Each structure stands twice: as structure tokens, then as C-alpha cells.
C-alpha positions in Angstrom: -0.2 -0.4 0.0 1.2 3.4 -1.2 2.3 6.0 1.3 1.5 3.9 4.8 3.5 3.0 7.8 0.7 0.7 8.8 1.6 -3.0 9.0 0.7 -5.3 6.1 -1.6 -7.3 8.1 -4.1 -4.3 9.4 -4.4 -3.9 6.0 -5.8 -8.1 5.3 -7.5 -7.7 8.5 -9.3 -4.3 7.4 -10.4 -5.5 3.5 -11.7 -8.8 5.5 -13.9 -6.8 8.1 -15.2 -3.9 5.2 -16.2 -6.6 2.8 -17.6 -9.6 5.2 -19.7 -7.6 7.5 -23.1 -7.2 5.7 -24.1 -3.8 7.2 -21.1 -2.2 7.1 -18.3 -0.6 9.6 -17.9 3.0 10.7 -14.9 4.5 11.1 -15.1 4.4 14.8 -16.3 0.8 15.0 -13.2 0.0 12.4 -10.6 1.7 15.0 -11.7 -0.1 18.1 -12.1 -3.6 16.5 -8.4 -3.2 15.2 -7.1 -1.4 18.3 -5.9 1.0 16.7 -5.0 4.1 18.7 -5.9 6.8 16.8 -9.1 7.6 14.7 -7.5 9.2 12.3 -5.8 6.3 11.0 -8.9 4.3 10.9 -10.3 6.5 9.0 -7.5 6.9 6.5 -7.4 3.3 6.0 -10.9 2.9 5.3 -11.2 5.8 2.6 -7.9 3.8 1.0 -10.1 1.0 0.7 -13.3 3.4 -0.8 -10.6 4.2 -3.5 -9.9 0.9 -4.3 -13.6 0.5 -4.5 -13.4 1.9 -7.8 -12.2 0.2 -11.0 -11.2 2.5 -13.8 -11.9 -0.4 -16.4 -15.7 -0.4 -15.4 -17.8 -2.0 -17.6 -21.3 -0.1 -18.5 -24.5 -1.7 -17.4 -27.9 -3.2 -19.2 -26.6 -4.5 -22.4 -28.0 -8.1 -21.6 -30.8 -9.1 -23.5 -34.0 -9.3 -21.4 -32.8 -6.8 -19.1 -33.6 -2.9 -18.6 -32.0 -0.2 -16.7 -34.1 1.5 -14.1 -32.8 5.2 -13.7 -33.6 7.8 -10.9 -32.2 10.8 -8.6 -32.6 11.8 -4.9 -31.2 14.3 -2.8 -29.3 12.8 0.0 -28.3 14.7 3.3 -31.5 15.1 5.4 -35.0 16.3 4.6 -36.7 19.7 5.3 -40.3 19.9 5.5 -42.3 21.5 2.0 -39.4 21.2 -0.4 -39.8 20.1 -3.6 -37.7 18.7 -6.5 -35.9 22.0 -7.5 -34.3 22.5 -3.9 -30.8 22.8 -4.4 -28.6 22.8 -1.5 -28.7 19.4 -0.4 -26.4 16.5 -2.6 -28.3 15.1 -6.1 -27.5 11.5 -6.3 -28.2 9.9 -9.6 -28.0 6.2 -10.0 -29.0 3.3 -12.4 -29.8 -0.4 -12.0 -30.1 -3.2 -13.8 -33.2 -5.0 -13.9 -32.9 -8.8 -14.2 -36.1 -11.3 -14.0 -35.9 -14.4 -12.3 -36.4 -17.8 -13.8 -40.0 -19.0 -14.7 -40.0 -21.9 -12.5 -38.8 -19.9 -9.4 -40.9 -20.3 -5.8 -40.6 -16.1 -6.1 -41.9 -15.7 -9.5 -44.9 -14.0 -9.3 -46.1 -10.5 -10.1 -43.8 -8.0 -7.7 -41.1 -10.3 -6.8 -40.3 -11.4 -10.2 -37.9 -8.8 -10.9 -34.7 -8.2 -8.7 -31.7 -5.8 -8.8 -28.3 -6.8 -11.0 -25.4 -4.4 -11.1 -25.8 -0.7 -9.6 -24.1 2.8 -10.6 -24.3 6.0 -8.0 -22.8 9.7 -8.8 -23.0 12.9 -7.2 -24.5 15.1 -10.0 -24.3 18.7 -10.2 -28.0 19.5 -10.5 -31.2 17.7 -12.1 -30.9 19.6 -16.0 -30.3 17.3 -18.9 -26.6 17.8 -19.4 -25.9 16.3 -16.0 -28.7 13.3 -15.9 -28.0 12.5 -19.4 -24.5 12.5 -19.0 -24.6 10.1 -16.0 -26.6 7.8 -18.4 -24.2 7.8 -21.1 -21.4 7.0 -19.0 -23.0 4.3 -17.1 -25.7 2.7 -19.4 -25.0 0.8 -22.4 -25.7 2.2 -25.4 -29.1 0.6 -26.9 -30.2 -0.1 -23.5 -33.8 -0.8 -22.7 -34.2 2.8 -19.8 -37.3 3.2 -17.5 -37.4 6.8 -15.6 -40.0 9.3 -14.1 -41.3 11.5 -16.5 -38.7 14.4 -15.2 -37.8 16.7 -18.3 -34.0 16.3 -17.5 -34.4 12.9 -19.6 -36.4 13.8 -22.1 -33.5 13.7 -24.5 -32.3 10.2 -23.9 -33.7 8.4 -27.2 -31.6 10.7 -29.2 -28.3 8.9 -27.7 -29.3 5.7 -28.9 -31.7 4.6 -25.7 -34.8 2.9 -25.7 -36.6 5.1 -23.4 -39.7 4.9 -21.6 -40.9 7.6 -18.7 -43.6 6.5 -16.5 -46.1 9.6 -15.1 -45.5 8.6 -10.9 -47.2 12.0 -9.9 -46.0 10.6 -6.4 -48.3 7.6 -6.4 -46.7 4.7 -4.4 -48.9 2.0 -6.6 -47.4 3.4 -10.0 -43.7 3.7 -8.4 -44.0 -0.1 -7.2 -45.5 -1.0 -10.5 -43.0 0.4 -12.7 -39.9 1.5 -11.0 -39.7 -0.8 -7.4 -35.9 -1.7 -7.9 -34.2 2.0 -7.9 -36.6 3.0 -5.3 -35.3 0.0 -3.1 -31.9 0.9 -3.8 -32.4 4.5 -2.5 -34.0 3.4 0.4 -31.3 0.8 1.3 -28.6 3.7 0.5 -30.2 6.2 3.2 -30.6 3.4 5.8 -27.1 2.6 5.3 -25.7 6.0 5.7 -28.0 7.2 8.8 -27.7 3.7 10.2 -23.7 2.8 10.0 -22.0 6.1 9.4 -24.8 8.8 10.9 -24.9 10.8 8.0 -21.7 11.9 5.3 -20.5 15.2 4.4 -21.2 16.4 0.7 -17.5 16.2 0.1 -17.3 13.1 0.9 -20.6 11.3 0.0 -19.0 9.8 -3.6 -16.4 7.8 -1.8 -19.4 6.1 0.2 -21.6 5.6 -2.5 -18.3 4.0 -4.1 -18.5 1.5 -1.5 -22.1 1.0 -1.3 -22.3 0.0 -4.9 -19.3 -2.2 -4.3 -20.7 -3.6 -1.7 -23.9 -4.3 -3.7 -22.7 -5.6 -6.9 -20.8 -8.2 -4.9 -23.6 -8.9 -2.1 -23.9 -12.2 -3.5 -20.4 -13.3 -3.8 -18.6 -11.7 -0.4 -15.2 -13.8 -0.9 -15.1 -12.4 -4.3 -15.2 -9.1 -3.0 -12.5 -9.6 -0.6 -10.2 -11.0 -3.4 -11.8 -8.0 -5.6 -10.9 -5.3 -3.3 -7.4 -6.2 -2.2 -6.4 -6.4 -6.2 -7.7 -3.5 -7.0 -7.0 -1.5 -3.7 -3.0 -2.4 -4.1 -2.4 -0.1 -7.0 -4.4 2.7 -5.8 -3.6 5.9 -4.7 -5.2 8.2 -2.0 -5.4 11.4 0.0 -3.5 11.6 3.0 -6.1 12.6 5.8 -5.2 16.3 5.6 -5.4 16.0 1.9 -8.8 14.7 2.1 -10.3 16.9 4.2 -8.9 19.9 2.5 -10.8 18.8 -0.7 -13.6 21.1 -1.6 -17.5 19.6 -2.1 -18.0 19.0 -5.8 -20.1 16.4 -7.8 -17.8 13.9 -9.2 -17.9 12.9 -12.1 -19.4 9.3 -13.0 -16.4 7.6 -14.5 -15.2 7.2 -10.8 -18.1 5.2 -10.0 -17.3 1.7 -8.3 -17.6 -1.3 -10.4 
């Protein structure tokens, strides 16, 4: 590991804990479990591992026959009563998730449970305009894929980029959301529960790193040992910021090319 005086055995234990504990682990828990004397050391190790959860050569999702991709955005960072979609002082997170169908003979193959999530991509975006949202989609979804979104105008241009795009007018109706875009709403719910429950909230300038971790864990949820090996392989070559450099970083949207694979 570059620029570290931490024993290699600690890094192995750290990678194992991060990938093997289902809900994840906070820096404070991490510090206690590894017996580290300084919180800053625990934080730097976790951040280094989050950098290692990003694959520079990640592939685009949604390119397989029979799949489609649900795309949506949400606010992360608390809730203020009475605020609508145009509020601008919270962090906007865009997501794309593959939707797969179970085999016909599956015991869970009923109307509600016949669909399940494949891979997910998450990124902080600057706004809900077409440039940001369509740019996100183009970077993470394979050309020609079938995409379902709500009827927000920021997605109106997807067809001209070669996607088979269908929009759904949810209008706040949970039944419509459950019928046409159930998977991505589940992903957002899991993400927010994870951020609040494990990390007790995340500042905007650090959010993309946590999205990387969530993406990495979610995409490898069925193969935890593969996650451990994958993390060791990628993180060994990664270069991360020091503690001082990390906290000096200004809050800014991260490009979708930095998503976890």
C-alpha cells in the first residue's frame, strides 16, 4: 500500500472486515475492532479501501438481452418539510440499476417478486438538468439499452442518444412506483438507511467515496469472498489522499467515470 506505515496484516484485516460485515463498518467501530490508537488512522485506511472499490475500467450496465435499466435521482443529506424537487442546497445522487427477471420456475416468480436488482451505478451530480442526468446515463448505461425513468424533463433527451427510453408519470403515487420502478426505489431506501445507520450521515465532499463503497458491496452481495479478493487486488494499486489532503478537498460533484464497479 502506497504512503503507509500501517502493517500489512492490518490492511488484510481491514479489507476482510469491510467486505465481510453485511451492514458495513464505521470508522469508530473500525478503530476499536482493530485496536488502532488514532481515529485518523482508521479513517485513512477506510478511505484508501474506498478508493480501491473503484474500477477504472468498469463496464457499462444494461447490455444483456431481457434486461432493462431503471434510472432516477434523489436528494441525500436530510429532509426539510415542504421542499420540492427544485431545492438546490442538498446533494443530488443519480442512480442506474439493472433489472433482471427470475426464471419462470422460481418459487418467487410472482408479479411482485419476479424482478430483482443486478448491478448498480451511483454518482453525485451537479443538478437535475439534462446535461447532468443524460451525461450520467451515457457514462454508465450501455448504448441501445432499455431505460425506464419517471417523466422528469431532464431525461427527455435519452432517445436521441440511442436508448430505448420509456417514461412513467409517477406523480407521487406509490402504486405506480411499485409497478414500474420498484427496484431503484429500493436501492435508494437501502442507501439512505445505510448512510444513516452505519455512518450517521456523510458530508457532501465525502459522499462519492461512500457511494463507491455502497456500490461495491451491493454489486458483490452474493459473492462476499470474491469481494474480498477483488478489493485487495484493486486497492493494492490505488493512490489515495492523506488525511489532511482529504479534508482539504472542496465539495464538488464527482464525474460518473469514478463510479464503483
